[in-house]
C-alpha positions, -999 to 999 in steps of 0.1 A, spaced: 167 162 53 172 127 67 163 95 49 133 91 73 121 126 67 123 120 30 101 90 33 76 108 53 76 136 26 71 110 -1 43 92 17 25 126 22 25 129 -16 17 93 -24 -10 83 1 -36 105 -16 -27 90 -49 -31 55 -35 -65 64 -22 -77 79 -55 -67 46 -73 -84 25 -46 -115 46 -47 -116 42 -85 -120 5 -84 -156 -2 -95 -176 -21 -69 -190 -44 -96 -156 -53 -111 -134 -65 -82 -131 -101 -96 -115 -88 -128 -80 -102 -137 -63 -98 -170 -49 -133 -169 -56 -164 -148 -21 -160 -132 -28 -124 -122 -43 -113 -89 -79 -100 -91 -85 -63 -87 -98 -67 -52 -68 -89 -43 -45 -62 -55 -64 -35 -37 -64 -55 -5 -26 -62 -9 -21 -23 -7 -42 -21 24 -25 -52 40 9 -37 35 -1 -7 54 -14 -29 82 19 -48 83 39 -16 84 19 -3 113 27 -34 132 64 -33 121 67 2 135 51 -7 167 68 -40 175 97 -44 151 79 -75 136 52 -78 109 35 -112 103 24 -114 67 -9 -132 63 -25 -139 30 -61 -131 40 -92 -131 19 -101 -96 10 -132 -79 23 -163 -82 0 -166 -45 -5 -141 -20 -20 -151 7 5 -140 -16 34 -105 -19 17 -104 19 13 -112 23 50 -85 -2 61 -60 15 39 -69 50 52 -68 40 89 -36 20 86 -18 46 65 -26 72 91 -13 49 119 20 43 98 24 81 93 18 88 130 43 61 141 69 73 115 66 109 128 74 97 163 103 73 153 138 86 161 169 80 139 180 51 162 146 34 157 150 41 119 183 21 119 170 -7 142 168 -43 129 132 -57 122 117 -87 105 89 -98 83 75 -131 92 57 -155 68 42 -187 81 57 -180 115 93 -178 103 115 -150 91 111 -141 55 130 -108 55 154 -93 81 166 -58 76 166 -23 91 133 -4 96 146 20 70 152 -6 43 120 -24 50 99 8 49 114 18 15 110 -18 2 73 -18 11 69 17 -3 83 7 -37 64 -26 -38 31 -7 -31 38 17 -59 44 -11 -82 11 -28 -72 -8 5 -76 5 7 -111 -8 -28 -118 -42 -19 -104 -45 12 -126 -42 -10 -156 -73 -29 -145 -95 1 -140 -107 8 -177 -113 -28 -185 -136 -29 -154 -154 1 -166 -136 25 -141 -117 57 -148 -79 61 -142 -73 89 -118 -45 114 -123 -14 102 -105 17 120 -118 -3 142 -142 -34 140 -164 -48 106 -176 -72 101 -204 -100 100 -177 -88 127 -153 -72 160 -163 -59 164 -127 -78 196 -121 
């Protein structure tokens, strides 16, 4: 199995878990944050969707422009954006050959380069960052009145069955 094939396999396992966490964010609690320095729940949820949007662009053009945009008002809009973008990323990853996987790419912020690397390293970097932020978001769910879904096994709210 190649490194690219391994990422595809990991994404097939993880994207449904991302969706279960995003769908668990209560519509009435998106402004929740545990500390004034923390992102709000809706900002974290939007970050997960925005990363997929950026990756879809990266796989298409070799560049992604990171924009700190205001999140949509409704959680279901964030879920929809994540679903559509993740499907596009998966489609583009499946078509990518090993030369494309090793190709140089860049993440732009404010019009300038913020990160230049191979597609492989950037895809894995975004993947691990998203898992980190998903974990943050799960810690917000109960204080907002939501339930933590099963991710890698049962939670106190979801037996995973």
